Residue frames as qw, qx, qy, qz and C-alpha x, y, z in Angstrom:
[[0.053, 0.969, -0.059, -0.233, 181.54, 30.32, 18.13],
 [0.750, 0.463, -0.120, 0.457, 184.52, 30.83, 15.69],
 [0.602, -0.274, -0.174, 0.730, 187.65, 32.30, 17.27],
 [0.170, 0.167, 0.161, 0.958, 187.09, 35.60, 15.38],
 [0.239, -0.677, -0.624, -0.307, 183.59, 36.07, 16.75],
 [0.405, -0.809, -0.224, 0.363, 184.81, 38.13, 19.81],
 [0.552, 0.283, 0.185, 0.763, 185.97, 41.15, 17.92],
 [0.127, -0.573, -0.188, 0.787, 186.37, 44.85, 18.29],
 [0.394, 0.771, 0.066, -0.496, 185.19, 47.58, 15.75],
 [0.377, 0.668, -0.526, -0.366, 185.99, 46.63, 12.25],
 [0.973, 0.047, -0.124, -0.191, 185.98, 42.90, 12.95],
 [0.339, 0.589, -0.664, 0.311, 189.46, 42.74, 14.27],
 [0.784, -0.358, -0.507, 0.020, 189.69, 39.85, 16.72],
 [0.267, -0.809, 0.334, -0.403, 190.45, 40.97, 20.28],
 [0.468, -0.403, 0.757, -0.212, 190.81, 37.62, 21.89],
 [0.525, 0.229, -0.738, -0.358, 190.94, 34.06, 20.40],
 [0.145, -0.011, -0.940, 0.308, 189.34, 32.34, 23.32],
 [0.563, -0.293, -0.239, -0.735, 185.58, 32.02, 23.11],
 [0.596, -0.310, 0.547, -0.499, 183.77, 30.19, 25.90],
 [0.119, -0.155, 0.975, 0.103, 183.84, 26.48, 25.95],
 [0.112, 0.471, 0.874, 0.033, 180.00, 26.46, 25.71],
 [0.023, -0.673, -0.428, -0.603, 177.09, 28.62, 24.75],
 [0.025, 0.268, -0.360, 0.893, 177.02, 31.69, 26.98],
 [0.610, -0.341, -0.149, -0.700, 173.43, 30.85, 27.79],
 [0.901, -0.162, -0.401, -0.033, 174.67, 27.61, 29.44],
 [0.471, 0.346, -0.512, 0.630, 177.49, 29.03, 31.45],
 [0.477, -0.525, -0.585, 0.393, 177.40, 29.17, 35.21],
 [0.029, -0.949, -0.217, -0.224, 176.39, 32.56, 36.36],
 [0.531, -0.768, 0.185, 0.308, 179.48, 32.87, 38.48],
 [0.646, 0.053, 0.434, 0.626, 181.61, 32.20, 35.35],
 [0.217, 0.749, 0.363, 0.510, 179.78, 35.07, 33.60],
 [0.331, -0.943, -0.023, 0.025, 180.30, 37.29, 36.69],
 [0.745, -0.361, 0.286, 0.483, 183.95, 36.29, 36.67],
 [0.453, 0.292, 0.397, 0.743, 184.43, 37.62, 33.06],
 [0.026, -0.869, -0.361, -0.337, 182.00, 40.45, 33.63],
 [0.575, -0.745, -0.007, 0.338, 184.24, 41.59, 36.55],
 [0.604, -0.182, 0.375, 0.680, 187.20, 41.73, 34.20],
 [0.311, 0.520, 0.504, 0.616, 185.48, 43.47, 31.45],
 [0.189, -0.939, -0.246, -0.152, 184.00, 46.19, 33.72],
 [0.595, -0.646, 0.090, 0.470, 187.40, 46.64, 35.45],
 [0.500, 0.103, 0.414, 0.753, 189.01, 47.36, 32.04],
 [0.062, 0.750, 0.487, 0.444, 186.10, 49.65, 31.08],
 [0.397, -0.895, -0.191, 0.066, 186.50, 51.67, 34.25],
 [0.616, -0.425, 0.203, 0.632, 190.25, 51.86, 34.10],
 [0.422, 0.327, 0.432, 0.727, 190.03, 53.20, 30.57],
 [0.129, -0.865, -0.391, -0.286, 187.51, 55.72, 31.85],
 [0.501, -0.818, -0.057, 0.277, 189.61, 56.98, 34.65],
 [0.600, -0.155, 0.346, 0.704, 192.66, 57.22, 32.48],
 [0.273, 0.589, 0.477, 0.592, 190.65, 59.40, 30.07],
 [0.291, -0.922, -0.254, 0.016, 190.20, 61.94, 32.94],
 [0.337, 0.839, -0.263, 0.337, 192.79, 64.56, 33.50],
 [0.384, -0.736, 0.498, -0.252, 194.32, 63.41, 36.90],
 [0.858, 0.238, -0.453, -0.046, 196.66, 60.60, 36.38],
 [0.158, -0.538, 0.712, -0.422, 198.29, 60.21, 39.79],
 [0.417, 0.009, -0.905, -0.082, 198.19, 56.38, 40.52],
 [0.033, -0.200, -0.798, 0.568, 196.59, 56.81, 43.85],
 [0.401, 0.294, 0.066, -0.865, 193.95, 59.10, 42.35],
 [0.515, 0.167, -0.644, -0.540, 193.20, 56.63, 39.56],
 [0.300, -0.083, -0.942, 0.125, 192.73, 53.81, 42.08],
 [0.106, 0.302, 0.581, -0.748, 190.46, 55.81, 44.30],
 [0.451, 0.318, -0.135, -0.823, 188.38, 56.99, 41.38],
 [0.460, 0.093, -0.823, -0.321, 188.14, 53.46, 39.90],
 [0.131, -0.126, -0.903, 0.389, 187.00, 52.09, 43.22],
 [0.344, 0.263, 0.319, -0.843, 184.01, 54.38, 43.17],
 [0.660, 0.282, -0.311, -0.623, 182.68, 52.33, 40.26],
 [0.581, 0.215, -0.779, -0.097, 183.95, 48.88, 40.89],
 [0.161, -0.139, 0.803, -0.557, 182.88, 48.43, 44.51],
 [0.067, -0.344, -0.934, -0.067, 179.99, 46.10, 45.22],
 [0.035, 0.616, 0.486, -0.619, 178.02, 49.08, 46.58],
 [0.199, 0.512, -0.250, -0.797, 178.43, 51.09, 43.45],
 [0.166, 0.053, -0.845, -0.505, 177.65, 48.19, 41.16],
 [0.015, 0.452, 0.863, -0.224, 174.55, 47.36, 43.12],
 [0.149, 0.643, 0.271, -0.701, 173.43, 50.85, 42.79],
 [0.194, 0.381, -0.554, -0.714, 174.10, 50.97, 38.97],
 [0.055, -0.190, -0.960, -0.196, 172.08, 47.65, 38.62],
 [0.098, 0.579, 0.654, -0.477, 169.17, 49.33, 40.42],
 [0.199, 0.601, -0.116, -0.765, 169.25, 52.15, 37.92],
 [0.127, 0.219, -0.801, -0.542, 169.45, 49.65, 34.96],
 [0.252, 0.205, 0.924, -0.204, 166.52, 47.47, 36.12],
 [0.477, 0.593, 0.350, -0.547, 163.70, 49.54, 34.57],
 [0.475, 0.672, -0.290, -0.488, 165.22, 49.30, 31.14],
 [0.191, -0.307, 0.917, 0.170, 166.40, 45.71, 31.08],
 [0.601, 0.079, -0.565, -0.560, 164.76, 43.15, 28.75],
 [0.911, -0.241, 0.038, -0.331, 163.18, 40.02, 29.98],
 [0.914, 0.180, -0.267, 0.248, 166.09, 38.00, 29.02],
 [0.291, 0.519, -0.429, 0.680, 168.49, 40.42, 30.81],
 [0.559, -0.491, 0.280, -0.607, 166.38, 40.34, 33.89],
 [0.984, -0.070, -0.131, -0.095, 166.61, 36.51, 33.83],
 [0.712, 0.362, -0.351, 0.489, 170.31, 36.68, 33.70],
 [0.137, -0.582, 0.343, -0.724, 170.40, 39.29, 36.61],
 [0.796, -0.396, 0.158, -0.429, 168.28, 36.84, 38.70],
 [0.945, 0.103, -0.253, 0.181, 170.65, 33.95, 37.94],
 [0.473, 0.444, -0.413, 0.639, 173.62, 35.98, 39.00],
 [0.338, -0.559, 0.296, -0.697, 171.93, 37.30, 42.15],
 [0.883, -0.317, 0.087, -0.335, 170.84, 33.82, 43.28],
 [0.800, 0.297, -0.469, 0.228, 174.25, 32.17, 42.61],
 [0.697, -0.711, 0.095, 0.004, 175.98, 31.05, 45.73],
 [0.487, 0.731, -0.413, 0.241, 179.66, 31.99, 45.40],
 [0.851, -0.287, -0.313, 0.310, 180.86, 30.84, 48.87],
 [0.468, -0.005, -0.182, 0.865, 182.63, 34.18, 49.32],
 [0.050, -0.884, -0.460, 0.062, 181.55, 37.67, 50.46],
 [0.325, 0.752, -0.022, 0.573, 182.58, 41.26, 49.95],
 [0.504, -0.063, -0.456, 0.731, 184.82, 42.95, 52.40],
 [0.009, -0.189, -0.254, 0.948, 183.03, 46.26, 52.49],
 [0.466, -0.080, -0.366, -0.801, 179.50, 45.39, 51.47],
 [0.618, -0.074, 0.598, -0.506, 176.52, 43.66, 52.99],
 [0.438, 0.052, 0.881, 0.170, 175.28, 40.35, 51.49],
 [0.449, 0.735, 0.462, -0.213, 172.51, 41.99, 49.51],
 [0.148, 0.882, -0.268, -0.360, 174.92, 44.43, 47.92],
 [0.301, -0.409, 0.823, 0.253, 177.31, 41.61, 47.18],
 [0.530, 0.297, 0.793, 0.035, 174.63, 39.54, 45.49],
 [0.438, 0.849, 0.232, -0.183, 173.40, 42.44, 43.36],
 [0.042, 0.788, -0.497, -0.361, 177.07, 43.33, 42.28],
 [0.405, -0.133, 0.870, 0.246, 177.52, 39.65, 41.28],
 [0.490, 0.602, 0.626, -0.079, 174.27, 40.07, 39.16],
 [0.209, 0.905, -0.111, -0.353, 175.61, 43.23, 37.68],
 [0.114, -0.563, 0.743, 0.345, 178.91, 41.45, 36.63],
 [0.523, 0.172, 0.834, 0.039, 176.95, 38.38, 35.45],
 [0.482, 0.791, 0.313, -0.209, 174.91, 40.58, 33.05],
 [0.108, 0.851, -0.390, -0.335, 178.05, 42.23, 31.79],
 [0.312, -0.348, 0.851, 0.237, 179.71, 38.86, 31.15],
 [0.545, 0.404, 0.734, -0.022, 176.73, 37.50, 29.46],
 [0.406, 0.875, 0.096, -0.247, 176.32, 40.61, 27.11],
 [0.071, -0.728, 0.607, 0.310, 180.12, 40.35, 26.34],
 [0.349, -0.112, 0.911, 0.187, 179.91, 36.64, 25.33],
 [0.490, 0.593, 0.631, -0.103, 176.78, 37.16, 23.44],
 [0.409, 0.103, 0.362, 0.832, 178.57, 39.93, 21.49],
 [0.008, 0.848, 0.500, 0.173, 176.00, 42.53, 22.16],
 [0.512, 0.051, -0.094, 0.852, 178.45, 45.29, 22.01],
 [0.082, -0.485, -0.138, -0.860, 176.14, 48.30, 21.76],
 [0.645, -0.628, -0.304, -0.311, 173.94, 47.15, 24.63],
 [0.771, -0.317, -0.265, 0.485, 176.97, 46.41, 26.79],
 [0.336, 0.198, -0.044, 0.920, 178.48, 49.83, 26.04],
 [0.288, -0.600, -0.252, -0.702, 175.15, 51.54, 26.73],
 [0.737, -0.597, -0.311, -0.063, 174.69, 49.92, 30.12],
 [0.714, -0.164, -0.205, 0.649, 178.36, 50.47, 31.15],
 [0.193, 0.379, 0.055, 0.903, 178.20, 54.06, 30.19],
 [0.496, -0.650, -0.272, -0.506, 175.02, 54.42, 32.28],
 [0.792, -0.383, -0.363, 0.308, 177.01, 53.00, 35.25],
 [0.456, 0.113, -0.139, 0.872, 179.14, 56.15, 35.15],
 [0.220, -0.575, -0.211, -0.759, 176.03, 58.32, 35.85],
 [0.666, -0.590, -0.455, 0.026, 176.25, 58.29, 39.58],
 [0.055, -0.781, 0.361, -0.507, 177.41, 60.19, 42.58],
 [0.509, 0.072, -0.790, 0.333, 179.49, 58.33, 45.24],
 [0.172, -0.200, 0.470, -0.842, 177.51, 60.10, 47.93],
 [0.702, -0.099, -0.197, -0.677, 174.35, 58.14, 47.07]]
Protein backbone atom coordinates (compact mmCIF):
# COMPACT_ATOMS: atom_id res chain seq x y z
CA UNK A 1 0.00 0.00 0.00
CA UNK A 2 1.15 3.49 -0.75
CA UNK A 3 1.11 5.89 2.23
CA UNK A 4 -1.85 7.82 0.81
CA UNK A 5 -4.01 4.68 0.51
CA UNK A 6 -5.50 5.28 3.96
CA UNK A 7 -7.51 8.35 3.19
CA UNK A 8 -10.68 10.12 4.17
CA UNK A 9 -13.32 11.53 1.82
CA UNK A 10 -11.78 13.41 -1.05
CA UNK A 11 -8.60 11.34 -1.01
CA UNK A 12 -6.93 13.38 1.74
CA UNK A 13 -4.48 11.16 3.65
CA UNK A 14 -5.55 10.66 7.25
CA UNK A 15 -2.47 8.74 8.43
CA UNK A 16 0.77 7.88 6.65
CA UNK A 17 1.33 4.54 8.36
CA UNK A 18 -0.13 1.60 6.44
CA UNK A 19 0.32 -1.85 7.99
CA UNK A 20 3.70 -3.52 7.47
CA UNK A 21 2.03 -6.38 5.59
CA UNK A 22 -1.14 -7.22 3.71
CA UNK A 23 -4.13 -6.92 6.10
CA UNK A 24 -5.17 -10.46 5.14
CA UNK A 25 -1.90 -11.69 6.69
CA UNK A 26 -2.03 -9.68 9.91
CA UNK A 27 -2.48 -11.47 13.21
CA UNK A 28 -6.17 -11.20 14.24
CA UNK A 29 -5.13 -9.64 17.54
CA UNK A 30 -3.30 -6.90 15.61
CA UNK A 31 -6.48 -6.28 13.61
CA UNK A 32 -8.47 -6.20 16.87
CA UNK A 33 -5.96 -3.77 18.37
CA UNK A 34 -6.54 -1.34 15.51
CA UNK A 35 -10.28 -2.09 15.38
CA UNK A 36 -10.59 -1.19 19.06
CA UNK A 37 -9.04 2.22 18.40
CA UNK A 38 -11.12 2.91 15.27
CA UNK A 39 -14.34 1.96 17.05
CA UNK A 40 -13.43 4.03 20.11
CA UNK A 41 -12.98 7.16 17.96
CA UNK A 42 -16.24 6.40 16.12
CA UNK A 43 -18.18 6.08 19.40
CA UNK A 44 -16.58 9.18 20.88
CA UNK A 45 -17.55 11.20 17.82
CA UNK A 46 -21.07 9.82 18.12
CA UNK A 47 -21.50 10.71 21.79
CA UNK A 48 -20.05 14.19 21.25
CA UNK A 49 -22.67 14.68 18.51
CA UNK A 50 -25.38 14.19 21.14
CA UNK A 51 -26.65 17.15 23.21
CA UNK A 52 -25.27 16.29 26.68
CA UNK A 53 -21.52 17.03 26.90
CA UNK A 54 -20.80 16.59 30.59
CA UNK A 55 -17.58 14.49 30.68
CA UNK A 56 -18.97 11.86 33.04
CA UNK A 57 -22.06 11.50 30.86
CA UNK A 58 -19.91 11.18 27.72
CA UNK A 59 -17.91 8.39 29.33
CA UNK A 60 -20.99 6.51 30.57
CA UNK A 61 -22.68 6.83 27.20
CA UNK A 62 -19.56 5.66 25.30
CA UNK A 63 -19.17 2.67 27.63
CA UNK A 64 -22.60 1.46 26.53
CA UNK A 65 -21.09 0.85 23.08
CA UNK A 66 -17.46 -0.08 23.70
CA UNK A 67 -17.98 -2.68 26.43
CA UNK A 68 -17.28 -6.31 25.56
CA UNK A 69 -20.93 -7.13 26.21
CA UNK A 70 -22.21 -4.41 23.84
CA UNK A 71 -19.72 -5.35 21.13
CA UNK A 72 -20.65 -9.03 21.40
CA UNK A 73 -24.34 -8.11 21.01
CA UNK A 74 -23.57 -5.90 18.00
CA UNK A 75 -21.60 -8.72 16.36
CA UNK A 76 -24.55 -11.06 16.90
CA UNK A 77 -26.79 -8.58 15.05
CA UNK A 78 -24.24 -8.27 12.23
CA UNK A 79 -23.80 -12.01 11.63
CA UNK A 80 -26.77 -12.56 9.26
CA UNK A 81 -25.52 -9.88 6.87
CA UNK A 82 -21.78 -10.64 6.88
CA UNK A 83 -20.07 -11.93 3.76
CA UNK A 84 -18.19 -15.22 3.79
CA UNK A 85 -14.90 -13.31 3.90
CA UNK A 86 -16.11 -11.25 6.88
CA UNK A 87 -17.31 -14.37 8.72
CA UNK A 88 -13.84 -15.88 8.24
CA UNK A 89 -12.25 -12.77 9.79
CA UNK A 90 -14.73 -12.93 12.68
CA UNK A 91 -13.83 -16.59 13.29
CA UNK A 92 -10.11 -15.74 13.26
CA UNK A 93 -10.71 -12.98 15.79
CA UNK A 94 -12.94 -15.11 17.99
CA UNK A 95 -10.44 -17.97 18.09
CA UNK A 96 -7.37 -15.80 18.76
CA UNK A 97 -5.81 -16.43 22.15
CA UNK A 98 -4.98 -13.06 23.68
CA UNK A 99 -3.81 -14.13 27.13
CA UNK A 100 -5.99 -11.46 28.75
CA UNK A 101 -9.63 -11.27 29.73
CA UNK A 102 -12.23 -8.58 30.19
CA UNK A 103 -12.97 -7.24 33.65
CA UNK A 104 -16.73 -7.12 33.23
CA UNK A 105 -17.51 -9.86 30.70
CA UNK A 106 -17.45 -13.60 30.49
CA UNK A 107 -14.95 -15.36 28.21
CA UNK A 108 -17.48 -15.86 25.40
CA UNK A 109 -18.43 -12.17 25.36
CA UNK A 110 -14.76 -11.24 25.43
CA UNK A 111 -13.95 -13.52 22.48
CA UNK A 112 -16.88 -12.14 20.50
CA UNK A 113 -15.87 -8.56 21.25
CA UNK A 114 -12.36 -9.39 20.02
CA UNK A 115 -13.93 -10.79 16.83
CA UNK A 116 -15.99 -7.59 16.49
CA UNK A 117 -12.84 -5.44 16.80
CA UNK A 118 -10.91 -7.73 14.46
CA UNK A 119 -13.48 -7.23 11.70
CA UNK A 120 -13.42 -3.46 12.19
CA UNK A 121 -9.62 -3.44 11.96
CA UNK A 122 -9.74 -5.61 8.86
CA UNK A 123 -12.30 -3.43 7.07
CA UNK A 124 -10.32 -0.34 8.02
CA UNK A 125 -7.04 -1.68 6.63
CA UNK A 126 -8.79 -3.03 3.51
CA UNK A 127 -10.16 0.51 3.03
CA UNK A 128 -13.74 -0.69 2.79
CA UNK A 129 -15.04 2.59 4.13
CA UNK A 130 -18.72 2.23 3.19
CA UNK A 131 -18.95 -1.26 4.65
CA UNK A 132 -17.10 -0.19 7.80
CA UNK A 133 -19.38 2.80 8.27
CA UNK A 134 -22.51 0.70 7.64
CA UNK A 135 -21.59 -1.90 10.27
CA UNK A 136 -20.46 0.63 12.84
CA UNK A 137 -23.68 2.62 12.37
CA UNK A 138 -25.63 -0.62 12.90
CA UNK A 139 -23.77 -1.10 16.19
CA UNK A 140 -25.50 2.05 17.47
CA UNK A 141 -28.92 0.39 17.02
CA UNK A 142 -29.21 -1.16 20.44
CA UNK A 143 -30.67 -0.78 23.84
CA UNK A 144 -28.33 -1.13 26.81
CA UNK A 145 -30.98 -3.14 28.67
CA UNK A 146 -30.63 -6.06 26.22
